[in-house]
Each structure stands twice: as C-alpha cells, then as structure tokens.
N, C-alpha and C positions, 0 to 999 in steps of 0.2 A: 721541432715541436715535440715536447715529451708526451707520454701516454696520458697523463692527467689532463693536460690542455686539450688533447685530441678527444678525450671522453667528454669533457665539458662542451666542446664545440658540437659534437654529435648530439648530445642531449638538447642543446639549444636549437639545433636544426629540427630535431624531432618535435620539439615543443611548437616551433613556428609552423611546421607542416600540419600538426594536429589542429592548431588554432585556425589555420586557413581552411582546412577541411570542414571543421565545425561551423565556421562562418558561412562557407559555401552551402552546407547542408541546410542551415537555418534560412538562408536566403532563398534556396530552392523550395523549401517547405512553405514559405510565406508567399510565393508567387505561383502556386499551382493554379491552373485555370479555374477549377471549381470554386476557389476562394473569391473570385470576382463575380460569380453568378448567384442568383437566388437559391437559397436552400430549399425553399418550397416551390415545386414545379407542378404543372398540370399532369396528372397521371393518365397515361393512355394504355389501354389493353388492346393490342392488335390481335384479332382472331382471323387467321387465314383459313378459308374453307374451300372445299371442293364444291362445285355447283350442283346442288342437290337435284336439280331438274334436268341436268345434262343437256344443255342447249346445243352442244356440238359445235361451238364457235371457236374453240381453241385448236391449235395445231394438232395436239394429241386428242384423239377421240376414244373414249372408253368403250370396250366391247359390251354388248348387251349382257353377256354372261357374268360380267364383273360389276355391273351397276348395282348400287345400293338403293333400295326403295325405302325412304324415310317414313312413308305412310303405312308400311306393312306392320302387322301386329307385333312382329318380333322386334322391329326397330323403333316403334313409338316410345317404349320405355327408355331406350337409349337417347332419343332426342330429349326427353324430359330430363334425364340425368345430365346431359350436356348443357341444357338450358340452366338448370339449377347450379351447375358448376360455374358457369360464366357469371351468373347473378351474384356470386360471392364477391366479385369485383365492386359491386354496388355502383354501377355507372349512373351519372347524373345526365349524361347525353349519350346518344347512340348515333353513329354515322355509318352509312352503308354505301355499297357500290351501286349507286343509282344516280340518274340525272334528274334535274329538277322536274322535268315533264313526267317523271314516274309518279309524282305527287305523293311522296312518302307519308307526310303527316295526314293527308286525307285517307290514305289506305290504313293508317294506324287507327283512325277514328272508326273506319268500317270494320277493322279487325276486332276492335273492342265491342262492336255490336254483333259479332258472330260471323262475319264474312272472312273469306280467304283461308279458312282453316284446312281446306283440302288441297292447298297449293304446296308443291314440294320445294319450291325455290327457298333457299336458305334465308333470304331477306324476310320471308314470311315466317318460316319455321323457327328462326332464331331472332332476327332483328325485331320484327313486329311483336312476336310473342314475348320477348324479354321486356320490351318497352311497355307492353300492356300489363304484364304481371308486376312491373315496378311502378305502374301508374304514371308513366311519363306521358306528356301530352304532345311532344314533338319528336320527330325523327328526321335526321339530317341526311340529305342526298348529296354526297361530296365527290362523286365521280366526275371526270372531265375528259374532253377530247385532247389529243396531243397537238402540239404546235403545227405538225405537218398538215392537219386538216384545214388550217387557215392558209398555210403556205401554198397548198395545192390550187387555191383560187387565184393566186398571183401568177404562177407559172407552172401549169400542170405538166407541160412537156418535160421540163427539167426533173420534176419530182417523180414522174412516171419512169423516167430513165434511172433515177437514183434507186428506186425500189424494185426495179426489174429483177426477178428471181429471188427477191427477199421474201421468202414464203415459209421459212422454218422447215423446209423439206430437203435439206442438204443430206448428202450421202457419205459424208466424211466419217472417219472412225469414231470421233467423239460424239457426233450426233447419233450414231447408231447405239452408242453406249447409253445415251440419255433415253432413246426410244425404248431400249430394253428395260431401263430403270422404271419408266412410266408404266409399262405393262406389269412389271413386278409389283409396283406400288398399288396399282388398281386391284390386283389380287389380294394384297395385304389388307386393303380397305374393306374388301368383302368379307374378310375373316375376323377383323378386330371389331370391338364395340366402338361406337362413335367417339366417346371421350378419349379412349386410348389412342385412337387414330389421330384425333385433333392434337393431342399432346405430342405425338410423333411428328406431325407435319409443321408444328409451330415452334420447333426447337431451332435454336440459332444455327446449328450445324446443317439442318435440313434447308433452311432459307439460303444459306451460303452455297450449298451444293446445287440447289435448283436454279439459282441465278446464273450459274456457270453455263447453262444451256444457251444463254444469250451471247456468250463470248466465244462460241465456236460456230462452225457451219457458216451461215450467211454473214456472220460478223467478219469473215475473212474474204468477202467479195473484193474484187480488184479496186484499186484507187481509193481505198478506205471507204468505199460506199457503205459497207456494212456498219462501220463505226458511226458514220454520219446518220444513216437511217435509224440506228438504235437510239441515238441521242435526241433526234427531233421527233421520235415516235414514242418509244417505251419510256425513256427517261423523262421526256417532256411531260407525258401524261401523269407520271407519278409525282413529279415536282408540282404540277398543278393541283393534284389531289391533296398534297401536303399543304399547299397554300390555302385550299378550301378549308382544310382542317384548322389552320390558323385563324381563319375568318369566323369560325364558330366558337373559338376559344375565348373565354372571358377572363380566366385567371386560374390560380392554383386550386381554387375550390372545385373546379370542374374535375370530373372523372369521366373520361371519354372512352367508350367502347367503339372501336373501328372494326367493322365487319366487311371484309373484302375477299375476293378470290386470292388464294395463297400465292399465286404468281407475283403479286404485288409485295409480298412479305419482305423480300430482301432489301429492296430500295427503301420502302417505308420504314423498315427497322433501322437502316443506316441513318435516315433523316431524323427519326425520333431520338436515336441515341446520341446524335451529334448536336441536336438543338438544345440551347440553354433554357428553352421554355418548357420542355417536356421531360417526363420520367417514364420510360417504357417499362411496363409491368410484364414480366415473363408469364406466358400462359400456364406453364406447368407449376407456377409458384403460388397459385391462388389457394387461400386457406379459409 
C-alpha cells in the first residue's frame, strides 16, 4: 500500500470515528434523566434548626453556658432577621417537626390571637410566626415514628436485643471527634448571629459531615446490628417524614417550607434532590 492510499484510509477511519462519537454524544444528550421528568417541580426549602428550647432529648446536650436565648433582647432582632430571610422563599405551605396531636393549625390560630409568643421552641418562633405573617391558615405536622416503634409490639425481645448498647455513646476515635465538633459548634452558635449560623448549618457540606456520625460508633456493633438498627429507626423515620411531605404536596404551584431539627437534613436533602417531584432550594441562595 503506497502512502497516498494509507493517508486516504486513515482519513476515512478518522471520519467514521468522529461520526460515531458525534452520534453517541447526541444519543446521550437526548437520553439524560432530566429530559424524562417535569421541568416544573414543587420547590422545597429545608430549614434545619437547632432546638431553640433545648429539650435535651438528643445524644449531645448543649452546656448551659453555650445555650442561645432567642427571647433575650439581643437575640430578638436576630430572630426577626432570620424570619424575614426565610420569608423571601414565599412559602405557600409550611411543614414542621410535630405530630398530629400537637395540633399545629389550632396553635397557629391561637398564635394569630396573640398566644405562644413567649415560647422559645422554633416551631413557634419560626414556623407559626412565618405562617402568621404570611397569612397562611394551615400548618402541617409531618413528623413520624420509625418502623421499629411498630415492630417492637410484635417481638420486643428481639428488638431489645438488637438495640442493646445502641445509644450514641460509643467511645471509638471517630465518635470522640464528633463529640468535640459538637462542642465547638455550640460555641460557634453562641458567637454568630442566627442568620449566619443557619446558613452555616444548612450547607450541603455540613449536612454530609453531620450525617457521618450515624456511620461510626454504634453503627459498627457486631453482626451488623448497628446497620439494622439505623435502617429501621433513623432511616425509617425520615422516609416516613418524606412520605408525609408527599401527601401534602398538590403540585408544582406549591412552595413548601420544611422546618425540622438539622439532624434530619442529610437524609431529607438526599430524598429531595433525588425525587422527580421536588426541587430543593438551597438555604443560602434566597434573594
């Protein structure tokens, strides 16, 4: 084969290769997952909060010296600033971390009449206040129990054994790191204004890092007990919460504010970002 024929052959092969690549690229572009789902989705703003009234029910308990009093004269303007910032989202529905027996909508009516203004709980200071100021007439309680609460009634002996020592009090190196971070974060909260702190704890990187605490310590209990306990307890609860959110969603016209303890942030963020029904609005992106 002379050089002229070789050059023509190489050019033909290059042409065929480029054609194949272009065809493959067009095919890939036409089959992206987003092209199959609605362009208009229900917008959701997840606001992860620390519990303003410090009920002390979580594994980590904030020391008295690091607690923030949202009803103090110095913090009241910060609460107002935070409320006004969240209102930029213009929610049409507000869903909070409460069970139906909390009677959220009844409390909202009472709030509008002047009650509950002296309660520190973020459900009052943020949820009911925002609903009242936006003249919403309903507030949705979408918290739920985990699957294990029902399973315990079937065979309490098995599940008591499963959850033995599953108490978030492990002494392994990573658990110690998380405990040190929690204390440091408490001190940061006491120094920052509320809006700055909420932007800090609602960042994607914060949610990812905080969720890691569930994947060390008790998660490594023998015979995969930790993995099973996590799935039927914490994961189950958040999946049920997400299902409750779906049940109050009517369509893309909804704009739903979800106000929960920030420990729920990582799983709910993943569910919202994966769902074809919802568009997660980043907290620090409100304008």
